[in-house]
C-alpha positions as CSV (number, residue, x, y, z in Angstrom):
1,M,-32.5,5.6,1.5
2,S,-35.6,4.7,-0.5
3,T,-35.9,1.1,-1.9
4,I,-36.5,2.5,-5.4
5,R,-33.2,4.6,-5.4
6,F,-31.2,1.7,-3.6
7,N,-32.4,-0.8,-6.4
8,A,-31.5,1.7,-9.1
9,I,-28.0,2.1,-7.8
10,L,-27.5,-1.7,-7.7
11,I,-28.7,-2.1,-11.3
12,C,-26.1,0.5,-12.4
13,L,-23.4,-1.3,-10.6
14,F,-24.2,-4.7,-12.1
15,I,-24.3,-3.5,-15.6
16,W,-20.5,-3.8,-15.8
17,A,-20.0,-6.7,-13.4
18,V,-19.2,-10.0,-15.2
19,T,-21.9,-12.6,-14.1
20,P,-20.0,-15.8,-13.4
21,I,-20.6,-18.6,-15.8
22,F,-22.2,-21.6,-14.0
23,G,-20.0,-24.8,-14.0
24,Q,-16.5,-25.2,-13.0
25,Q,-14.2,-22.5,-14.5
26,K,-10.4,-22.5,-14.7
27,Y,-8.4,-19.3,-14.3
28,D,-4.6,-18.5,-13.9
29,L,-5.1,-16.6,-10.8
30,I,-7.9,-16.3,-8.2
31,I,-8.0,-13.3,-5.9
32,I,-10.2,-13.5,-2.8
33,G,-11.1,-10.0,-1.8
34,G,-11.7,-7.0,-4.0
35,G,-10.3,-4.4,-1.6
36,A,-7.5,-2.0,-2.3
37,S,-4.9,-4.7,-2.8
38,G,-7.1,-7.2,-4.5
39,T,-8.3,-4.6,-7.0
40,A,-4.7,-3.6,-7.7
41,A,-3.6,-7.2,-8.0
42,G,-6.4,-8.0,-10.5
43,I,-5.6,-5.0,-12.6
44,S,-1.8,-5.6,-12.8
45,A,-2.1,-9.3,-13.4
46,G,-4.8,-8.9,-15.9
47,R,-2.8,-6.4,-17.9
48,L,0.0,-9.0,-18.1
49,G,-2.5,-11.4,-19.8
50,T,-3.1,-13.5,-16.7
51,K,-6.7,-14.8,-16.7
52,T,-7.8,-13.5,-13.4
53,L,-10.9,-13.7,-11.1
54,I,-11.6,-11.4,-8.2
55,I,-14.2,-12.7,-5.7
56,E,-15.6,-9.7,-3.6
57,P,-18.4,-9.9,-1.0
58,T,-19.6,-6.3,-1.4
59,V,-21.0,-4.5,-4.5
60,W,-17.9,-2.2,-4.9
61,L,-14.2,-2.7,-5.6
62,G,-11.7,-0.8,-3.4
63,G,-12.2,-1.9,0.1
64,M,-11.0,0.7,2.6
65,L,-10.8,3.4,-0.2
66,T,-14.5,3.0,-1.1
67,S,-16.6,0.4,0.8
68,A,-15.0,1.5,4.2
69,G,-15.3,5.3,3.3
70,V,-11.7,6.0,4.1
71,S,-11.5,8.5,1.3
72,A,-8.5,10.6,2.5
73,I,-5.2,9.2,1.3
74,D,-2.4,8.8,3.9
75,G,1.1,9.4,2.3
76,N,2.8,8.8,-1.0
77,H,1.7,12.3,-2.4
78,R,5.1,12.6,-4.0
79,L,5.5,8.9,-4.7
80,P,2.8,8.4,-7.5
81,S,3.7,4.6,-7.8
82,G,2.0,2.4,-10.4
83,V,-1.7,1.7,-9.8
84,W,-1.8,4.3,-7.0
85,G,-0.4,6.9,-9.3
86,E,-3.0,6.1,-12.1
87,F,-5.8,6.2,-9.6
88,K,-4.7,9.5,-8.2
89,A,-4.3,11.0,-11.8
90,R,-7.9,9.8,-12.6
91,L,-9.2,11.5,-9.4
92,E,-7.4,14.7,-10.5
93,E,-8.9,14.5,-13.9
94,H,-12.4,13.9,-12.5
95,Y,-12.3,16.9,-10.0
96,G,-10.3,19.3,-12.2
97,G,-6.8,19.2,-10.8
98,P,-4.7,18.2,-7.7
99,D,-5.7,21.4,-5.8
100,K,-9.4,20.3,-6.0
101,L,-8.5,17.1,-3.9
102,S,-6.8,19.1,-1.2
103,T,-10.0,19.9,0.6
104,G,-9.2,18.7,4.2
105,W,-6.1,19.1,6.2
106,V,-5.5,15.5,6.9
107,S,-4.3,14.7,3.3
108,N,-3.5,16.1,-0.1
109,T,-6.0,13.7,-1.7
110,L,-9.5,13.6,-0.6
111,F,-12.5,12.3,-2.6
112,E,-16.0,10.9,-2.5
113,P,-16.0,7.2,-2.1
114,K,-18.6,6.6,-4.9
115,V,-16.3,8.6,-7.2
116,A,-13.3,6.2,-6.3
117,S,-15.4,3.2,-6.7
118,Q,-16.4,4.3,-10.2
119,I,-12.8,4.9,-11.2
120,L,-11.7,1.5,-9.9
121,Q,-14.6,-0.1,-11.7
122,D,-13.6,1.6,-14.9
123,M,-9.9,0.5,-14.5
124,A,-11.0,-3.0,-14.0
125,K,-13.4,-3.0,-16.9
126,S,-10.7,-2.0,-19.2
127,V,-8.7,-5.2,-18.5
128,S,-10.0,-8.0,-20.7
129,A,-8.3,-10.7,-18.8
130,L,-10.0,-9.7,-15.6
131,T,-13.3,-11.2,-14.3
132,V,-14.9,-9.5,-11.2
133,S,-17.6,-11.4,-9.2
134,L,-19.3,-9.0,-6.8
135,E,-21.7,-10.0,-4.0
136,S,-19.7,-13.2,-3.8
137,D,-18.7,-15.0,-0.6
138,W,-15.9,-17.6,-0.8
139,K,-16.7,-20.7,1.2
140,T,-13.9,-23.2,0.7
141,A,-10.3,-23.1,-0.5
142,D,-8.5,-26.4,-1.2
143,Y,-5.0,-26.8,-2.5
144,S,-3.4,-29.8,-4.0
145,N,-0.6,-30.6,-6.4
146,R,-3.1,-29.8,-9.2
147,G,-3.6,-26.2,-7.7
148,W,-6.4,-24.5,-6.0
149,T,-10.2,-25.3,-6.0
150,I,-12.3,-22.5,-4.7
151,T,-16.0,-22.5,-4.0
152,Y,-18.0,-19.4,-3.6
153,L,-21.6,-18.3,-3.2
154,Y,-23.0,-16.0,-5.8
155,K,-26.8,-15.1,-5.9
156,G,-27.7,-18.2,-4.1
157,E,-25.6,-20.6,-6.3
158,L,-22.5,-22.4,-5.2
159,L,-19.8,-22.0,-7.9
160,T,-16.5,-23.8,-8.2
161,V,-13.4,-22.3,-9.8
162,E,-9.8,-23.6,-10.2
163,A,-6.4,-21.9,-10.6
164,P,-2.7,-22.7,-9.9
165,M,-2.3,-19.4,-7.9
166,L,-4.2,-17.7,-5.2
167,I,-4.0,-14.2,-3.5
168,D,-5.5,-13.7,-0.1
169,A,-6.7,-10.1,-0.3
170,T,-9.3,-10.4,2.4
171,E,-9.4,-7.7,5.0
172,L,-8.3,-10.0,7.9
173,G,-6.3,-12.7,6.2
174,D,-9.1,-15.3,6.4
175,V,-8.0,-17.5,3.5
176,A,-4.4,-18.0,4.6
177,A,-5.7,-18.7,8.1
178,S,-8.0,-21.5,6.6
179,Q,-4.9,-23.2,5.3
180,G,-3.4,-23.5,8.8
181,L,-0.6,-21.0,8.1
182,A,1.1,-19.6,11.3
183,Y,0.4,-16.0,12.1
184,R,0.9,-13.3,14.7
185,L,-1.9,-11.2,16.0
186,G,-1.5,-8.1,18.2
187,M,1.7,-6.5,19.6
188,D,5.0,-8.4,19.4
189,A,7.3,-8.9,22.2
190,R,10.4,-6.7,22.2
191,D,13.1,-9.5,22.3
192,E,11.2,-11.8,19.9
193,I,10.8,-9.2,17.1
194,G,14.0,-7.2,17.7
195,E,12.3,-3.9,18.1
196,S,13.4,-1.8,21.1
197,F,10.1,0.2,20.9
198,A,7.9,-2.9,21.2
199,P,6.4,-3.9,24.7
200,A,8.3,-6.3,26.8
201,E,5.5,-8.9,26.5
202,S,3.4,-9.8,23.5
203,N,-0.3,-9.5,23.5
204,R,-3.4,-9.9,21.3
205,I,-4.3,-6.2,21.2
206,I,-4.8,-4.8,17.7
207,Q,-5.4,-1.2,16.5
208,D,-8.8,0.3,17.0
209,L,-11.1,0.1,14.0
210,T,-13.5,2.7,12.7
211,Y,-17.0,2.6,11.2
212,V,-16.6,5.8,9.1
213,V,-19.5,8.0,8.3
214,T,-19.7,10.3,5.3
215,L,-21.7,13.5,6.0
216,Q,-23.2,16.0,3.6
217,D,-23.7,19.8,4.1
218,Y,-27.3,20.3,3.5
219,G,-27.0,24.1,4.1
220,K,-27.6,26.4,6.9
221,G,-31.0,26.1,8.4
222,A,-31.3,22.4,7.4
223,T,-32.1,20.0,10.2
224,K,-30.6,16.6,9.6
225,T,-30.1,15.5,13.2
226,I,-30.5,11.7,13.5
227,Q,-32.7,10.0,16.1
228,K,-30.9,9.9,19.5
229,P,-29.0,6.6,19.6
230,A,-29.5,4.2,22.6
231,N,-26.9,4.6,25.5
232,Y,-25.9,8.1,24.2
233,D,-23.7,10.0,26.6
234,P,-22.1,13.3,25.4
235,A,-19.3,12.7,27.9
236,E,-18.0,9.9,25.6
237,F,-17.0,12.6,23.0
238,A,-16.3,15.6,25.3
239,C,-12.7,16.0,24.2
240,A,-13.4,15.6,20.4
241,C,-12.6,19.2,19.5
242,A,-9.4,19.3,21.5
243,H,-6.5,18.4,19.3
244,A,-2.9,19.1,18.5
245,D,-0.3,17.9,16.0
246,P,1.5,15.3,18.1
247,I,4.8,15.8,16.1
248,S,4.9,19.5,17.0
249,E,3.9,18.7,20.7
250,N,1.8,21.9,20.8
251,A,-0.8,22.2,23.5
252,P,-4.2,21.1,22.4
253,T,-6.6,23.6,21.0
254,L,-10.4,23.7,21.0
255,D,-11.7,24.0,17.5
256,C,-14.7,22.0,16.3
257,D,-14.5,23.4,12.8
258,K,-11.0,22.1,12.6
259,M,-12.0,18.7,13.8
260,L,-14.6,18.5,11.0
261,S,-12.4,19.9,8.3
262,Y,-9.9,17.1,9.0
263,G,-11.7,15.0,6.5
264,K,-13.5,17.6,4.4
265,L,-14.2,16.1,1.0
266,P,-15.2,17.7,-2.3
267,N,-18.8,18.7,-2.9
268,G,-19.6,19.6,0.7
269,K,-19.1,16.3,2.3
270,Y,-17.1,15.2,5.3
271,M,-15.4,12.0,6.2
272,I,-15.9,11.3,9.8
273,N,-13.0,9.2,10.8
274,W,-11.8,11.0,13.9
275,P,-9.4,9.3,16.5
276,N,-9.6,11.8,19.4
277,C,-12.7,11.1,21.5
278,G,-14.4,10.3,18.1
279,N,-15.5,7.2,16.3
280,D,-12.5,4.9,16.7
281,Y,-13.7,1.8,18.4
282,Y,-11.7,-1.0,20.0
283,L,-12.9,-4.4,18.7
284,N,-10.9,-7.5,17.9
285,I,-13.0,-9.6,15.5
286,V,-10.2,-11.2,13.6
287,E,-10.7,-14.7,14.9
288,M,-14.5,-14.5,15.1
289,N,-16.8,-16.3,12.6
290,P,-18.8,-14.2,10.1
291,E,-22.0,-14.1,12.3
292,E,-20.0,-13.2,15.4
293,R,-18.3,-10.4,13.4
294,R,-21.6,-9.1,12.2
295,V,-23.0,-8.8,15.7
296,A,-19.9,-7.3,17.1
297,L,-19.5,-4.7,14.4
298,E,-23.0,-3.4,15.1
299,A,-21.5,-2.0,18.4
300,A,-18.9,-0.1,16.4
301,K,-21.5,1.3,14.0
302,Q,-23.6,2.4,17.0
303,A,-20.6,4.2,18.4
304,S,-20.2,6.2,15.2
305,L,-24.0,7.0,15.2
306,R,-23.5,8.4,18.7
307,F,-20.6,10.5,17.6
308,I,-22.7,11.9,14.6
309,Y,-25.5,12.8,17.0
310,Y,-23.1,14.6,19.3
311,I,-21.8,16.6,16.3
312,Q,-25.2,17.5,15.3
313,H,-26.9,18.0,18.6
314,E,-24.3,19.1,21.1
315,L,-21.9,21.0,18.7
316,G,-24.6,22.5,16.6
317,Y,-24.0,21.1,13.2
318,S,-27.5,20.0,12.6
319,H,-27.1,21.0,8.9
320,L,-24.6,18.2,8.4
321,G,-26.5,15.0,7.8
322,I,-25.6,11.5,6.7
323,A,-25.0,11.6,3.0
324,E,-27.8,9.9,1.3
325,D,-26.3,9.3,-2.2
326,E,-22.9,7.8,-1.3
327,Y,-23.3,4.2,-0.5
328,P,-25.7,1.6,-1.9
329,T,-26.8,0.6,1.6
330,E,-30.2,0.8,3.4
331,D,-28.7,2.9,6.2
332,D,-26.4,5.0,4.0
333,L,-23.4,3.9,6.0
334,P,-20.3,2.2,4.5
335,M,-20.5,-1.6,3.7
336,I,-17.5,-2.5,5.8
337,P,-15.5,-0.9,8.7
338,Y,-12.0,0.4,8.5
339,H,-9.7,-2.4,9.7
340,R,-6.3,-1.1,10.6
341,E,-4.8,-4.5,11.4
342,S,-5.1,-8.1,10.4
343,R,-3.4,-11.4,11.0
344,R,0.3,-11.1,10.1
345,F,1.6,-14.3,8.5
346,F,5.2,-15.5,8.6
347,G,6.8,-14.9,5.3
348,L,10.1,-15.7,3.6
349,V,11.4,-12.5,5.2
350,D,10.1,-10.5,8.2
351,F,9.7,-6.8,7.5
352,T,10.6,-5.1,10.9
353,L,11.5,-1.7,12.1
354,P,15.4,-1.8,11.5
355,Y,14.8,-2.4,7.8
356,V,12.6,0.7,7.8
357,R,14.7,3.0,10.0
358,T,18.1,2.1,8.7
359,P,17.8,0.0,5.5
360,Y,21.4,0.2,4.4
361,E,22.7,-0.8,7.7
362,A,20.3,-3.6,8.7
363,T,21.2,-7.2,9.0
364,N,20.3,-8.0,5.5
365,P,20.0,-5.7,2.5
366,L,16.2,-6.3,2.1
367,Y,15.9,-3.0,0.4
368,R,17.4,-4.6,-2.7
369,T,14.3,-6.8,-2.9
370,G,11.8,-3.9,-2.6
371,V,8.6,-3.9,-4.6
372,V,6.4,-1.4,-2.8
373,V,7.2,2.1,-1.4
374,G,5.7,4.2,1.4
375,D,6.5,7.5,3.0
376,Y,3.9,8.0,5.9
377,T,5.1,7.9,9.4
378,I,4.2,4.9,11.7
379,D,0.8,5.6,12.9
380,H,-1.2,3.5,15.5
381,H,-4.6,4.0,17.0
382,H,-5.0,2.7,20.5
383,K,-6.9,5.5,22.3
384,K,-10.0,3.4,22.8
385,N,-8.3,0.5,24.6
386,P,-7.0,1.4,28.0
387,E,-5.3,-2.1,28.2
388,A,-3.0,-1.3,25.3
389,P,0.6,-0.8,26.4
390,A,1.9,2.7,25.8
391,I,4.2,3.0,22.9
392,D,5.7,6.4,22.0
393,F,5.2,6.1,18.2
394,I,6.0,9.7,17.7
395,K,9.7,9.0,18.6
396,I,9.8,6.1,16.0
397,R,11.1,8.5,13.3
398,V,11.7,6.8,9.9
399,P,12.6,7.8,6.4
400,S,10.5,6.6,3.5
401,Y,10.9,2.8,2.7
402,N,10.3,-0.1,0.5
403,V,8.6,-3.4,1.3
404,P,10.6,-6.5,0.4
405,L,8.9,-9.0,-1.9
406,G,9.6,-11.9,0.4
407,A,7.1,-10.4,2.9
408,L,4.3,-11.2,0.5
409,I,5.2,-15.0,0.4
410,P,4.3,-17.3,3.3
411,K,7.1,-19.6,4.5
412,N,5.2,-22.8,3.9
413,H,3.1,-22.4,0.8
414,P,4.2,-22.6,-2.9
415,A,1.1,-21.0,-4.4
416,L,-0.5,-18.5,-2.0
417,I,0.4,-14.8,-1.9
418,L,-0.3,-12.5,1.1
419,A,-1.8,-9.1,0.4
420,E,-3.7,-6.3,2.1
421,K,-2.5,-6.1,5.7
422,S,-1.6,-9.7,6.1
423,I,1.9,-9.5,5.0
424,S,5.0,-10.7,7.1
425,V,5.4,-7.5,9.0
426,S,5.8,-6.5,12.7
427,N,3.0,-4.9,14.5
428,I,4.8,-1.6,14.8
429,V,5.7,-1.5,11.0
430,N,2.0,-2.4,10.1
431,G,1.4,1.1,11.3
432,A,2.9,2.3,8.1
433,T,2.3,-0.5,5.6
434,R,-1.4,-0.6,6.4
435,L,-2.0,2.8,4.6
436,Q,-3.9,3.0,1.3
437,P,-1.1,3.7,-1.3
438,V,1.1,1.0,0.2
439,V,-1.7,-1.6,0.2
440,L,-2.5,-0.7,-3.4
441,G,1.3,-1.3,-4.1
442,I,1.2,-4.6,-2.3
443,G,-1.7,-5.7,-4.5
444,Q,0.2,-4.5,-7.7
445,A,3.3,-6.5,-6.6
446,A,1.2,-9.5,-5.7
447,G,-0.4,-9.5,-9.2
448,V,3.0,-9.4,-10.9
449,L,4.5,-12.1,-8.6
450,A,1.5,-14.3,-9.4
451,S,1.7,-13.8,-13.1
452,V,5.4,-14.6,-13.3
453,A,5.0,-17.7,-11.2
454,V,2.1,-18.9,-13.3
455,K,3.7,-18.1,-16.7
456,E,7.0,-19.9,-15.7
457,K,5.2,-22.7,-13.8
458,K,7.3,-21.9,-10.7
459,K,6.8,-22.1,-7.0
460,L,6.7,-18.7,-5.4
461,N,10.1,-19.0,-3.8
462,E,11.7,-19.8,-7.1
463,V,10.6,-16.7,-8.9
464,S,13.2,-14.1,-9.9
465,I,13.0,-11.0,-7.7
466,R,14.6,-9.0,-10.4
467,E,12.1,-10.2,-12.9
468,V,9.2,-9.0,-10.7
469,Q,10.9,-5.7,-10.1
470,A,11.6,-5.1,-13.8
471,I,7.9,-5.6,-14.6
472,L,6.8,-3.3,-11.8
473,L,9.1,-0.6,-13.3
474,S,7.5,-1.2,-16.7
475,Q,4.2,-0.5,-15.0
476,H,5.6,2.8,-13.7
477,A,5.8,1.5,-10.1
478,Y,8.7,2.5,-7.7
479,I,10.8,-0.3,-6.2
480,M,13.0,2.4,-4.4
481,P,11.4,5.3,-2.5
482,F,13.3,8.0,-4.2
483,I,11.3,11.3,-3.9
484,D,13.4,13.1,-6.6
485,V,13.1,10.3,-9.3
486,N,9.7,10.4,-11.0
487,P,8.3,7.8,-13.4
488,N,8.0,10.6,-16.0
489,D,11.7,11.0,-16.0
490,K,13.3,9.3,-19.0
491,N,16.0,7.6,-16.8
492,F,13.7,6.7,-14.0
493,A,14.1,2.9,-14.5
494,A,17.9,3.2,-14.6
495,M,18.2,5.2,-11.3
496,Q,15.6,2.8,-9.7
497,K,17.7,-0.2,-10.8
498,I,21.0,1.1,-9.7
499,G,19.4,2.3,-6.4
500,A,18.2,-1.3,-5.9
501,T,21.6,-2.8,-6.4
502,G,23.0,-0.6,-3.7
503,I,25.7,0.7,-5.9
504,L,24.4,4.3,-5.4
505,K,22.4,4.5,-2.2
506,G,19.7,7.1,-1.3
507,E,19.7,9.3,1.8
508,G,16.7,8.9,4.2
509,V,15.1,11.8,6.0
510,P,12.4,11.4,8.7
511,Y,10.2,14.3,7.9
512,L,6.8,15.1,9.7
513,W,4.0,13.0,8.0
514,A,5.7,12.6,4.7
515,N,9.1,10.9,5.1
516,Q,11.7,11.1,2.4
517,T,14.5,9.3,0.7
518,W,16.6,11.3,-1.9
519,F,18.7,10.0,-4.7
520,Y,20.0,13.4,-5.7
521,P,20.4,12.6,-9.5
522,D,22.4,15.8,-10.2
523,R,25.0,15.3,-7.4
524,L,28.5,14.3,-8.6
525,V,29.8,10.9,-7.9
526,T,33.3,10.3,-6.3
527,E,35.6,7.6,-7.4
528,Y,35.5,5.9,-4.0
529,E,31.7,6.0,-3.8
530,L,31.4,4.2,-7.2
531,V,34.1,1.6,-6.4
532,N,32.7,0.9,-3.0
533,G,29.3,0.4,-4.4
534,L,30.4,-1.9,-7.2
535,R,32.6,-4.1,-5.0
536,P,29.9,-6.4,-3.5
537,L,28.8,-7.2,-7.1
538,Y,32.1,-7.7,-8.8
539,S,35.0,-9.6,-7.4
540,E,37.4,-7.9,-9.8
541,L,37.3,-4.9,-7.5
542,K,37.6,-6.8,-4.2
543,D,41.3,-5.8,-3.7
544,F,41.3,-2.5,-5.7
545,W,42.2,0.4,-3.6
546,G,43.1,2.8,-6.4
547,A,40.0,5.0,-6.0
548,S,40.2,8.4,-4.4
549,G,37.7,10.9,-3.0
550,D,37.9,13.0,-6.2
551,Y,34.9,13.4,-8.3
552,L,34.6,10.8,-11.0
553,T,35.7,11.8,-14.5
554,G,34.9,10.2,-17.7
555,L,38.4,8.7,-17.9
556,R,38.4,7.3,-14.5
557,L,34.9,5.8,-15.3
558,Q,36.6,4.0,-18.2
559,V,39.4,2.7,-15.9
560,I,37.0,1.3,-13.4
561,L,34.8,-0.3,-16.1
562,E,37.7,-2.0,-17.7
563,M,38.5,-3.8,-14.5
564,I,35.1,-5.4,-14.7
565,K,34.6,-5.6,-18.4
566,P,37.9,-5.7,-20.2
567,N,38.3,-3.8,-23.4
568,T,35.7,-1.1,-22.7
569,P,37.0,1.7,-25.0
570,L,36.0,5.3,-24.4
571,L,34.2,5.2,-27.7
572,E,31.8,2.6,-26.3
573,I,31.0,4.7,-23.3
574,A,30.5,7.8,-25.6
575,Q,28.2,5.8,-27.8
576,A,26.1,4.7,-24.8
577,W,26.1,8.2,-23.5
578,K,24.8,9.6,-26.9
579,G,22.4,6.7,-27.4
580,R,20.8,7.2,-24.0
581,G,20.8,11.0,-24.4
582,I,22.2,12.1,-20.9
583,G,23.5,15.4,-21.7
584,G,25.9,16.9,-24.2
585,E,29.0,15.3,-25.5
586,F,30.9,12.8,-23.3
587,T,34.4,13.8,-22.5
588,T,37.2,12.3,-20.5
589,E,37.6,15.4,-18.2
590,M,33.9,15.9,-17.3
591,N,32.7,15.1,-13.8
592,L,29.7,12.7,-13.8
593,S,26.4,12.9,-11.9
594,R,24.6,10.1,-10.1
595,E,22.0,10.0,-12.9
596,Q,24.7,9.8,-15.7
597,V,26.6,7.0,-14.0
598,S,23.4,5.2,-13.3
599,V,22.6,5.3,-17.1
600,I,26.1,4.2,-18.1
601,L,26.3,1.3,-15.6
602,D,22.7,0.2,-16.7
603,E,23.8,0.2,-20.3
604,L,27.2,-1.3,-20.2
605,L,27.2,-3.5,-17.1
606,D,23.5,-4.2,-16.4
607,P,24.3,-4.9,-12.7
608,F,20.5,-5.1,-12.0
609,S,20.5,-8.5,-13.9
610,K,22.6,-10.0,-11.1
611,Q,20.2,-12.3,-9.2
612,I,19.7,-11.9,-5.5
613,D,18.1,-14.1,-2.9
614,W,15.2,-13.3,-0.6
615,K,17.5,-11.5,1.9
616,G,18.9,-9.3,-0.8
617,E,22.3,-11.0,-1.0
618,Y,24.1,-11.7,-4.3
């Protein structure tokens, strides 16, 4: 990239960035890391009026979505939750519709990193309470009874800022580690974590990382082959074109065009993020210092350049060259690598495989505390490390899931929130929670949690889970992963709330690469289903055995409600029915659907207001 063009890009970027005011500044919330979760946290907190500062070392917001070049979204295509849904809608508007984003076969949503960067910057700019400091490296983080004092380096000046609350949204959990908080790194031992698929012994092996490259199609006849990298050996990538869908278990096929179209982006570009004899690279830099990381990452970058040379020279795609207008870097490569795994800190709750596979049968009803949803299957990359124990991830079939709020709060800190990939999650489950829409959701929930704690002057473990969930619902975020309940539905919040109480449960379906949980709003409710769901919340129904398997009628609903809330006349139900507009006239003979029951329960009983603890118990 020419120096003139590079400088021009930087000038454009800094037009919007707020230059920090020198001298000690006070905020309500400081977020260290402007990656996917840090950006979402800043937007959600700022929109609540929380005076927020994001400290980000690169010149872009978005992290893996932008600065790392992972511009193909994994999952949540039918769960457009909160900030993720807004980001997706803006991409569709920019490119001209959702079909314009379905350019590669790995995802339904592919885009150019620079476009995503601009969208996130525009979203951040629109939030008056949010300040963003780019090209800023945090140096110290000190906590006392008065709150946090953070120092960071900006354009050669050491600045100091203060806030009562901090979010660690760094890529590798560096801030929480600096506070001495305990964490796990690598694979968990089977018996310690309670996951039968885990290895017998724990180890320090993390997932492969990737230095993504964005290629541009310069047209047939163009020659954009890069200089032959040092230590190049075509044997390193000999099986790159052999691939098969592991879920279908088909035999591998040789198809180099298919390998490239995996990450085909709009406007003739390609995301090179290929796991099969491609540019995945095993490197554990988590506990290295910044200089050691910089040196180590050069090896991953060189591996990616060798792969690009292989694609151009050996496979004959010399017209595909490194995109020259994508990143504001001298080498036209992303600013950071794609980290799939981080330190995983110990939280108020530990989100492990049983809570994903069978949430309604797990030891604790953590699903009631959910604040983030995801539907992508558990996906791990270990092909570049022969020492990694074999785990059959394909057999770990799971439905869609929600992440409990307690996984974002470390056990032993009152004012530090975990984000990005550092939440309290098992190594195996991290293979699902690490994906872009989930990390955006983690950030949004972290921003809301921080705002509630700051506004009410509470320690994190004293915050009402239901209050955080209610605010997220008002921000069009999902707290339950119901694929058939959309934020545009007028009764979205009611069905989400009743689902989160457990009164009416969803049905999980492991399904290919986009798992599902269905609420079935139109399905009729039985008397027994309703009473059984209400019983854990209302002691009045503890010894009531007068509910049959018949479909629930308007009259029987009134009988059940009167046991909980005496003197609930049919007229009150009819008025609530009419006021919420849930279909025609209410009658005593009519059978009621799950959506209708959800709305009436929400209106007359408000069971969602009953407080729960961090394990989801009433």
